[in-house]
Each structure stands twice: as C-alpha cells, then as structure tokens.
C-alpha positions, -999 to +999 in steps of 0.1 A: -610-523-182-621-544-152-622-528-118-594-549-102-570-542-131-580-505-130-573-503-093-539-520-098-530-494-125-541-465-102-517-479-076-488-484-100-494-451-118-486-433-085-451-446-086-423-430-108-415-464-123-449-466-141-444-437-165-408-447-172-418-483-179-447-473-202-424-449-222-397-476-227-422-503-236-441-480-260-409-471-278-397-507-280-430-517-295-427-489-320-392-498-329-401-535-333-428-524-359-401-502-375-378-532-378-405-554-393-411-527-418-374-527-427-369-492-414-393-477-438-396-439-430-434-441-428-431-466-399-411-442-377-413-455-341-418-421-325-455-415-336-462-452-329-449-449-294-468-416-288-500-433-299-494-462-275-487-439-246-518-417-253-540-448-257-529-462-224-532-429-205-567-424-220-578-459-212-566-457-176-577-421-171-542-411-160-534-374-162-503-363-180-486-348-149-488-382-131-473-399-162-445-373-166-434-375-130-421-410-139-412-404-176-391-372-169-360-393-164-361-400-202-367-363-207-336-355-186-314-379-208-322-357-238-294-333-227-266-359-225-279-375-257-275-342-276-240-337-261-232-373-273-237-362-309-203-345-307-186-379-308-195-388-345-191-351-354-155-351-341-147-378-366-159-356-395-143-324-381-116-320-408-143-320-435-165-297-414-136-272-412-131-273-450-169-267-456-173-241-428-184-213-451-212-233-470-223-249-438-227-215-421-246-202-450-269-232-452-275-230-415-285-194-416-307-197-446-323-229-434-331-216-399-346-184-413-367-202-439-379-227-412-391-200-389-404-174-414-423-199-436-441-214-406-450-180-391-460-167-425-483-196-433-498-195-398-503-157-400-520-161-434-544-187-419-554-162-392-534-177-362-533-157-330-501-140-318-496-167-292-498-194-318-473-175-340-449-172-311-454-209-304-447-221-340-417-200-347-392-223-329-407-255-343-375-267-360-355-269-327-358-298-302-389-296-280-373-285-247-355-256-264-386-247-284-406-246-252-381-222-236-380-199-267-418-199-270-422-189-234-397-161-237-413-146-268-449-149-255-459-183-269-474-213-252-447-239-242-470-269-245-481-258-280-445-252-290-437-288-279-465-302-301-453-282-331-417-292-325-424-329-322-448-329-352-421-311-373-395-338-363-418-366-371-430-352-405-394-343-414-381-378-406-409-394-425-410-372-456-373-362-457-362-391-478-388-384-505-382-347-506-345-351-509-348-378-535-372-355-555-346-327-552-319-352-563-298-345-532-276-376-531-246-367-509-250-381-474-235-350-457-261-328-475-290-352-468-280-355-431-275-317-427-309-310-442-326-335-419-309-322-388-317-286-397-354-292-406-364-320-382-340-316-352-335-347-330-360-370-346-345-362-381-310-367-367-320-401-353-334-411-387-302-399-404-280-421-382-301-451-391-293-448-427-257-435-426-232-426-399-219-398-422-254-384-426-259-386-389-228-367-381-238-338-403-274-340-391-261-336-355-241-306-366-271-289-380-293-299-350 
C-alpha cells in the first residue's frame, strides 16, 4: 500500500464510520458472491465477509479495537434482529402449540448433545479447562456465548470464535447432513439448523423456506 493511501486510511480508520462501512461493504461483497453461486451453502456470505475484513485490517495494520469502535453499531443491532424473529414465529404459533411436547424434547436433547459432545471431544484431545469452558456454549449466538463463557471461567474471545465457526459450519453442512438423514419436513430442517447453528443457521433457513426459518428462530 502506498504511503498516501495508507495515511488516508489511518485518518479514516480513526472515525466510527470506517469500521461500519467496511463491515457493510464486506458483507455486500460476500452476498453478491453468494447470489452468483445461486445461494449454494458452500458460498455462505459470512466467512467471505470475515475474510475480507481480516484482509483489510491486516493490510492496513488496523487493530481490532479501532475497527470495532465503528462496527459495534451492527453488533448492537443483533439484539433487535433476534427479537424480530418473533414475527414469523407468531404466524406458526398454532402449529408450535400443537407440537409443544416434541419441540421441548428436541430442544433439551439437542442442547445437551451440542454442549456435551463438544466438551467431550475437546477434553479427549487434551484441551485446557479454559478452552472447555469456552467451547461449551458454542451453539448459542456469539454475544450470549461470550457472556456464558466468562461466567463459567472461559475466554470470551475464544467463545466467540467457536460460536461463529459453529454457525458457519452448520449453515454450510446442514443441508447435506439433513439430506443424508432423510429429514425432509421444513419445520424439522429449520429447527435443527437453528438449534445447531444459531443465528447463521437461522439466516440460512430463512433463505430456503420461510417455514423453516420460523422454526429455526424458535430453536435459536
């Protein structure tokens, strides 16, 4: 990077608008690639956007705190976005009430398996106690995972990495796993994605079916 351009970036990076703009442009670029790939799960826009942001921050030698000072507005909007999932869920509420018992059982079983399997595998591989506490809440959305990890002795930053990675892997591989298991019903497919891959899986479910998205939001 030439010195004038680098100096300009240093100036712009000090403003809150820079991090926000970079985040939005990176995601739009990732989504454009996703569209061109006809929404193929392997072209999920989240890892593409993350790669773009990391590349820009590394190339411009911008520290993460400076970037996040601007990007935190998007982080703040995660809360209202989660609350907004209640809207499509309300349309499916009569069916949810009829299926309350199997939904509750699936939620309890899925949550337990998600946490225990991750902790068990990590323990078998010799992970430290801090790492085990950080990976346990991997199947909930990153902000909540960070809070849980901190409360039980984990590392919040590491918990965020595990949570985001879980969401991306679930959104990418979920279709193939569910197809292999011959799970065809949209409510079941959506619920599984929301339970295993939290917000990123829920977003993927909405892209393929509104019905699947509603049940993914319920599990999430």
